[in-house]
C-alpha positions as CSV (number, residue, x, y, z in Angstrom):
1,M,122.0,76.2,37.7
2,S,119.0,74.3,38.9
3,T,116.0,76.1,40.5
4,G,116.6,74.2,43.8
5,R,120.3,75.3,43.9
6,R,119.3,78.9,43.3
7,A,116.8,78.8,46.1
8,L,119.4,77.3,48.4
9,L,121.9,80.0,47.6
10,S,119.3,82.7,48.0
11,L,118.3,81.3,51.4
12,S,122.0,81.1,52.5
13,A,122.5,84.8,51.4
14,F,119.4,85.8,53.3
15,F,120.6,84.2,56.6
16,F,124.1,85.7,56.2
17,L,122.5,89.1,55.7
18,C,120.3,88.7,58.8
19,C,123.2,87.5,61.0
20,Y,125.4,90.4,59.7
21,V,122.7,93.0,60.4
22,S,122.0,91.5,63.9
23,L,125.8,91.5,64.7
24,S,126.2,95.0,63.5
25,H,123.2,96.1,65.6
26,A,124.6,94.4,68.7
27,Q,128.0,96.1,68.2
28,S,126.6,99.6,67.6
29,F,123.7,99.4,70.2
30,R,124.1,102.1,72.9
31,P,121.6,101.6,75.7
32,K,119.7,104.5,77.3
33,A,119.4,102.6,80.6
34,L,120.7,99.5,82.4
35,V,119.1,97.3,85.0
36,V,120.1,94.7,87.6
37,P,117.9,92.8,90.2
38,V,118.6,93.5,93.9
39,K,118.0,90.6,96.3
40,K,117.6,91.0,100.1
41,D,119.4,88.5,102.3
42,P,117.0,87.6,105.1
43,A,119.8,86.6,107.6
44,T,122.0,89.7,107.3
45,L,119.4,92.2,105.8
46,Q,122.0,93.1,103.2
47,Y,121.2,93.8,99.6
48,L,123.0,91.8,96.9
49,I,123.4,92.2,93.2
50,T,125.1,89.9,90.6
51,L,127.3,91.4,87.8
52,H,129.2,89.5,85.2
53,L,132.9,90.3,85.0
54,K,136.1,88.9,83.4
55,T,136.8,86.9,80.1
56,P,135.0,84.6,79.8
57,L,132.2,86.3,81.7
58,Q,131.6,85.0,85.2
59,P,128.9,85.9,87.7
60,E,130.1,87.8,90.7
61,T,127.7,88.3,93.7
62,L,128.4,91.6,95.5
63,T,126.9,93.4,98.5
64,L,125.4,96.8,97.6
65,D,126.8,99.8,99.4
66,L,124.9,103.0,98.5
67,G,127.8,105.2,99.7
68,G,130.7,103.0,98.6
69,A,133.4,104.7,96.5
70,F,133.9,101.9,94.0
71,L,133.5,98.2,93.3
72,W,135.9,95.8,95.0
73,L,136.1,92.0,95.3
74,E,138.3,89.5,96.9
75,C,140.5,88.1,94.1
76,G,142.8,85.7,96.0
77,T,144.3,83.0,93.8
78,T,141.1,82.2,92.1
79,Y,140.8,85.2,89.8
80,T,140.9,83.9,86.2
81,S,140.5,86.2,83.3
82,S,142.2,86.7,80.0
83,S,141.4,90.4,79.8
84,Y,142.4,91.9,83.1
85,Q,145.1,94.6,83.4
86,P,146.6,96.0,86.6
87,I,146.5,99.8,86.6
88,L,150.0,101.1,87.0
89,C,150.9,104.4,88.7
90,R,151.8,106.2,85.5
91,R,148.5,105.5,83.7
92,S,145.9,108.2,83.4
93,Q,143.3,106.2,85.3
94,C,145.4,106.4,88.5
95,S,145.0,110.2,88.5
96,I,141.3,110.0,89.3
97,V,142.0,108.3,92.7
98,T,143.9,110.1,95.4
99,T,145.6,107.2,97.1
100,G,148.8,107.1,95.1
101,C,151.0,104.1,94.4
102,A,151.2,100.8,96.2
103,R,154.0,98.3,96.4
104,C,153.2,94.7,96.0
105,Y,154.1,92.3,98.7
106,T,152.5,89.2,97.2
107,L,152.9,87.3,93.9
108,P,152.0,89.3,90.8
109,G,148.4,89.0,89.8
110,P,145.2,91.0,89.5
111,G,145.6,94.3,91.3
112,C,149.3,93.6,92.0
113,A,151.9,94.4,89.4
114,P,155.6,94.2,90.1
115,N,156.3,97.7,88.9
116,R,154.0,99.6,91.3
117,T,150.2,99.4,91.1
118,C,147.8,102.3,91.5
119,G,146.6,101.8,95.1
120,V,143.2,102.3,96.6
121,V,141.6,101.7,100.0
122,P,138.5,99.4,99.8
123,S,136.2,99.5,102.8
124,N,133.7,97.2,104.4
125,P,131.1,99.4,106.1
126,F,129.4,96.4,107.7
127,I,132.3,95.8,110.0
128,A,133.9,99.3,109.7
129,I,137.3,98.2,108.4
130,S,139.4,99.1,105.4
131,G,142.4,97.5,103.6
132,L,144.8,98.1,100.9
133,G,144.0,97.1,97.3
134,G,145.3,97.6,93.8
135,L,143.3,99.0,91.0
136,L,142.7,96.9,87.9
137,E,140.4,96.9,84.8
138,D,138.5,94.1,83.2
139,V,135.3,93.4,81.2
140,L,131.9,94.0,82.8
141,A,128.5,93.0,81.4
142,I,125.0,94.1,82.4
143,R,121.5,94.0,81.0
144,S,120.1,97.0,79.1
145,T,116.5,98.0,79.6
146,D,113.8,100.2,78.2
147,G,112.5,100.7,81.8
148,R,109.8,98.0,81.3
149,A,111.8,94.8,81.0
150,P,115.4,93.7,80.7
151,G,116.9,93.9,77.2
152,I,120.1,92.5,75.6
153,Q,123.3,92.2,77.6
154,V,125.9,94.9,76.9
155,T,129.5,94.9,77.8
156,T,132.1,97.5,78.6
157,R,135.8,96.9,78.6
158,N,138.3,98.6,80.9
159,Y,135.9,98.7,83.9
160,L,137.9,99.9,86.9
161,F,137.6,98.2,90.3
162,S,139.8,96.9,93.1
163,C,141.0,93.6,94.5
164,A,140.9,93.4,98.3
165,P,142.3,91.0,100.9
166,S,140.0,88.1,102.0
167,S,139.9,89.6,105.6
168,L,137.7,92.4,104.2
169,T,134.9,90.1,103.2
170,K,134.1,89.2,106.8
171,G,130.5,90.1,107.6
172,L,129.3,90.0,104.0
173,A,126.2,87.8,103.3
174,P,127.2,84.6,101.5
175,P,127.9,84.2,98.6
176,S,129.0,87.8,98.3
177,H,132.8,88.3,98.2
178,G,132.9,92.0,97.5
179,I,131.0,95.3,97.5
180,A,129.4,97.3,94.7
181,G,129.8,100.9,95.6
182,L,127.3,103.4,94.2
183,G,128.7,106.5,95.9
184,N,129.5,109.9,94.7
185,R,132.9,109.1,93.2
186,K,134.3,109.0,89.6
187,I,135.0,105.3,89.8
188,S,131.8,104.2,91.5
189,L,129.7,101.6,89.7
190,S,127.0,104.2,88.8
191,A,129.5,106.9,87.7
192,Q,131.5,104.6,85.4
193,L,128.4,103.1,83.7
194,A,127.1,106.7,83.0
195,T,130.5,107.6,81.5
196,K,131.0,104.5,79.4
197,F,127.4,104.4,78.0
198,S,127.1,108.2,77.7
199,F,124.0,108.9,79.8
200,R,123.4,111.5,82.6
201,P,124.8,110.3,85.9
202,R,121.8,109.1,87.8
203,F,120.4,105.8,89.1
204,G,117.1,104.6,90.5
205,L,117.2,102.3,93.5
206,C,114.1,100.4,94.7
207,L,114.8,97.9,97.5
208,S,112.2,95.2,98.1
209,G,111.2,94.4,101.6
210,S,110.7,90.7,100.5
211,S,113.6,88.3,100.2
212,K,111.4,86.3,97.7
213,H,110.8,89.1,95.2
214,P,113.9,91.1,94.2
215,G,114.0,94.9,94.0
216,V,115.6,96.7,91.1
217,L,118.5,99.0,90.3
218,F,118.3,101.2,87.2
219,F,121.2,103.2,85.7
220,G,120.3,105.9,83.2
221,Q,117.0,107.4,82.3
222,G,113.5,106.3,83.1
223,P,110.8,105.1,82.9
224,Y,110.9,102.9,86.1
225,M,108.0,100.6,85.4
226,L,106.7,98.6,88.3
227,R,103.9,96.6,86.8
228,N,101.4,99.4,85.8
229,L,103.2,102.3,87.6
230,D,106.0,104.4,86.2
231,A,107.7,105.3,89.5
232,S,109.7,108.1,87.9
233,K,106.4,110.0,87.6
234,V,105.7,110.0,91.4
235,L,108.9,111.4,92.7
236,T,109.4,114.4,94.9
237,Y,112.8,116.0,94.8
238,T,115.2,117.5,97.4
239,P,118.9,118.6,96.9
240,I,121.7,116.2,97.6
241,V,124.4,117.9,99.7
242,V,128.1,117.1,99.9
243,N,129.7,116.5,103.2
244,P,133.2,118.1,102.8
245,F,134.7,115.5,105.1
246,G,135.2,111.9,104.4
247,T,132.9,109.5,106.3
248,A,134.3,106.1,105.3
249,A,136.4,103.8,107.6
250,A,139.5,105.3,106.0
251,N,139.8,108.7,104.4
252,W,142.4,110.9,102.8
253,E,142.7,114.5,104.0
254,G,140.7,117.0,102.0
255,E,138.6,114.2,100.3
256,P,134.8,114.8,100.7
257,S,132.4,112.0,101.6
258,S,131.2,109.6,98.9
259,E,128.0,109.0,100.8
260,Y,124.6,110.7,100.0
261,F,123.4,113.4,102.4
262,I,120.2,115.4,102.3
263,K,119.4,118.5,104.5
264,V,116.7,117.7,107.1
265,K,115.5,120.7,109.0
266,G,113.2,118.9,111.4
267,I,111.0,115.9,112.2
268,N,107.2,115.9,112.6
269,I,105.2,113.2,114.3
270,E,101.5,113.5,113.5
271,K,102.2,116.9,111.9
272,K,103.6,118.2,115.2
273,A,107.2,119.4,115.3
274,V,109.6,117.4,117.5
275,E,111.8,119.7,119.6
276,L,115.4,119.0,118.5
277,N,118.8,120.5,118.8
278,T,119.0,121.7,115.2
279,T,122.7,122.2,115.4
280,L,123.0,118.4,115.0
281,L,121.2,118.6,111.7
282,E,124.0,120.6,110.2
283,F,127.6,119.5,109.4
284,Y,129.9,120.5,112.3
285,W,133.1,119.2,113.8
286,A,135.0,117.2,111.2
287,G,131.9,116.5,109.1
288,R,129.9,115.1,111.9
289,G,126.1,115.7,111.9
290,G,123.7,116.0,109.0
291,T,121.5,113.3,107.5
292,K,122.6,110.5,105.2
293,I,121.0,107.5,103.5
294,S,122.7,104.1,103.9
295,T,122.2,100.5,102.8
296,A,125.0,99.5,105.2
297,I,122.6,99.5,108.3
298,P,119.2,97.9,108.4
299,Y,117.4,100.4,110.6
300,T,117.6,104.2,111.0
301,M,120.2,105.4,113.6
302,L,119.6,108.6,115.6
303,E,122.0,110.6,117.7
304,V,120.9,110.0,121.3
305,S,119.2,113.3,122.0
306,I,117.3,113.0,118.7
307,Y,116.4,109.4,119.5
308,K,115.0,110.3,122.9
309,A,112.9,113.2,121.5
310,V,111.5,111.2,118.6
311,T,110.6,108.1,120.7
312,A,109.0,110.2,123.4
313,A,106.9,112.1,120.9
314,F,105.9,108.8,119.2
315,V,104.9,107.2,122.5
316,R,102.7,110.3,123.3
317,E,101.0,110.2,120.0
318,A,100.5,106.5,120.1
319,A,98.7,106.9,123.5
320,L,96.4,109.5,122.0
321,M,95.5,107.0,119.3
322,N,94.7,104.4,122.1
323,L,97.5,102.1,120.9
324,T,98.9,99.8,123.6
325,R,102.6,99.9,124.4
326,V,104.4,96.6,125.3
327,A,107.9,95.8,126.5
328,G,110.7,96.5,124.0
329,V,112.2,93.7,122.0
330,K,115.9,94.0,121.3
331,P,117.3,96.0,119.6
332,F,114.3,98.2,119.7
333,G,113.0,100.2,122.7
334,V,109.5,101.2,121.7
335,C,107.0,98.4,120.7
336,L,103.3,98.2,120.3
337,S,100.8,95.4,120.8
338,P,99.3,94.1,117.5
339,E,95.9,93.6,119.2
340,G,93.3,95.8,117.6
341,L,95.9,97.6,115.6
342,P,94.3,98.7,112.3
343,F,96.2,98.2,109.0
344,T,96.0,99.8,105.5
345,L,97.9,99.4,102.3
346,T,100.8,101.3,103.9
347,G,101.0,99.1,107.0
348,A,99.9,99.6,110.6
349,I,98.1,102.8,111.4
350,V,100.6,104.3,113.8
351,P,101.8,107.9,114.4
352,E,103.1,109.2,111.0
353,I,106.7,110.4,110.9
354,E,107.8,113.1,108.5
355,L,111.2,114.4,107.7
356,V,111.0,118.1,107.1
357,L,113.4,119.0,104.2
358,D,115.4,122.1,103.4
359,N,113.5,122.9,100.2
360,G,110.1,122.9,102.0
361,E,109.2,119.4,101.0
362,T,108.4,116.6,103.5
363,W,109.2,112.9,103.4
364,P,106.3,111.0,105.1
365,M,107.0,107.5,106.4
366,Y,104.2,105.2,107.1
367,G,103.8,102.1,109.2
368,S,105.3,99.7,106.6
369,N,108.6,101.6,106.8
370,T,108.6,102.8,110.5
371,M,107.5,99.6,112.2
372,V,109.2,96.2,112.4
373,E,107.3,93.0,113.2
374,M,109.0,90.9,115.8
375,S,108.9,87.1,116.3
376,N,106.5,87.5,119.3
377,G,104.1,89.6,117.2
378,A,104.9,93.0,118.6
379,L,105.4,95.9,116.2
380,C,108.4,97.9,117.1
381,L,109.5,101.4,116.0
382,G,112.5,100.7,113.7
383,V,114.9,103.3,114.9
384,L,118.0,102.8,117.1
385,D,120.0,104.9,119.5
386,A,123.4,105.8,117.8
387,G,124.8,107.2,121.0
388,P,126.1,110.8,121.6
389,S,127.7,112.6,118.8
390,P,130.6,113.1,118.0
391,L,131.7,110.1,120.1
392,S,129.3,107.8,118.2
393,S,130.7,105.4,115.6
394,I,127.8,106.7,113.5
395,D,129.1,110.0,112.1
396,A,125.8,111.4,110.9
397,S,123.1,112.6,113.4
398,I,120.5,110.8,111.3
399,T,121.3,107.8,109.2
400,I,118.3,106.6,107.3
401,G,118.6,102.8,107.1
402,G,117.5,100.1,104.7
403,H,114.1,99.3,106.2
404,Q,113.0,102.9,106.0
405,I,113.6,103.1,102.2
406,E,112.3,99.6,101.2
407,D,109.5,99.7,98.7
408,N,110.3,103.3,98.0
409,M,111.7,104.4,94.7
410,L,114.8,106.6,95.1
411,E,116.5,108.4,92.2
412,F,120.0,109.7,92.8
413,D,120.4,112.3,90.1
414,L,124.0,113.5,90.3
415,G,123.6,115.6,87.1
416,Y,121.1,117.8,88.8
417,K,122.4,117.1,92.3
418,R,119.1,116.0,93.7
419,L,117.3,113.0,95.3
420,G,113.9,111.9,94.1
421,F,111.8,109.9,96.5
422,S,108.4,108.3,96.0
423,T,107.4,107.6,99.7
424,S,105.8,104.2,100.1
425,L,104.8,102.5,96.8
426,F,102.2,100.6,98.7
427,R,100.1,103.8,98.4
428,H,99.8,103.0,94.7
429,G,99.3,99.3,95.2
430,N,102.9,98.5,94.1
431,T,106.1,97.2,95.5
432,C,109.8,97.3,94.5
433,G,109.4,93.6,93.5
434,D,107.0,94.5,90.7
435,F,109.6,95.0,87.9
436,K,109.3,92.4,85.2
437,F,112.6,90.5,85.3
């Protein structure tokens, strides 16, 4: 055999070995964490993610719902995949949802089998409606990460989600045609990824206040690197509490809420306690009351008596700081003139608002999270009147909205039943848009 031929064979064997090792590594690789960018839609103020589903893989844009029970999308007649399977009533996966069986009244397809499909109730919290859907499973792909940058794409088969009627997509930011639920349920996006990739059930959510620079959603362990800052190292923790009553648009009797609640004992403004009816801060009639965190509303909603007390205290403290109040700009009632208003890294210097938590910690909120700049230049306090409870459509007495948690790192650690929060990352010279995608 010639020397040249031996060299060619050796080179071929080398490349074969490299490809084999690379393929074996890809097949055996088990990530410790996963990552996906989160984009803010400037028109609706909703937060969007893109996941890859089906075979062959296809990108699906979904609206993020922090308290949503599971992932659903509008399948219609356009759902094409060679790997989907409807979940039938007799299969074990159906036992982890409490809805039961559903009969199909349309042509057989995804989420609709002729011999009784496992039924679920997908909800759209942006317009407060629910519908009937059938459970199915298919392939899902997502990027792995070491917490510093995205890694290789990994896939999981048999990912459970629901089809939903097209009417349920009303109010979602284009091009979204479904919802990715991160709530406290066994079939939520976060719970399934933890189970399938064998890591502790926790996720880190960092919403960017900018529509130009995406935030980040981590699943699994840290670090959470935002440029030079590991945001997992600057978290303060408070317990996550379970509301024993469902709070979605449609609930089944005896099913607890899938949304995330924390126990707030009071509110301080400029370190002074605001006088509140503290009964409203506890769960009472049919699960009303308490404090929850939501991405389904852009601004914090307060029960009317809490709203009046907080805004009155804020106005008093603003006057003591010689800040000039101007006419309210809808939908906000308390606005300040920007003239002469000093700014720091954390936004306008206005009366600081603190949530007093049950475990003795406080959650301070600075100007960047409490104030909203309006088109006329006014800066308005970003809280809204939810109306009287329990007649309000907002079931919690305090619902912390998207604006108040932007550019804050939040870690929902369901293994330890706790919420970690960083307060404003601006204090460290960072934003949620600093992850290196």
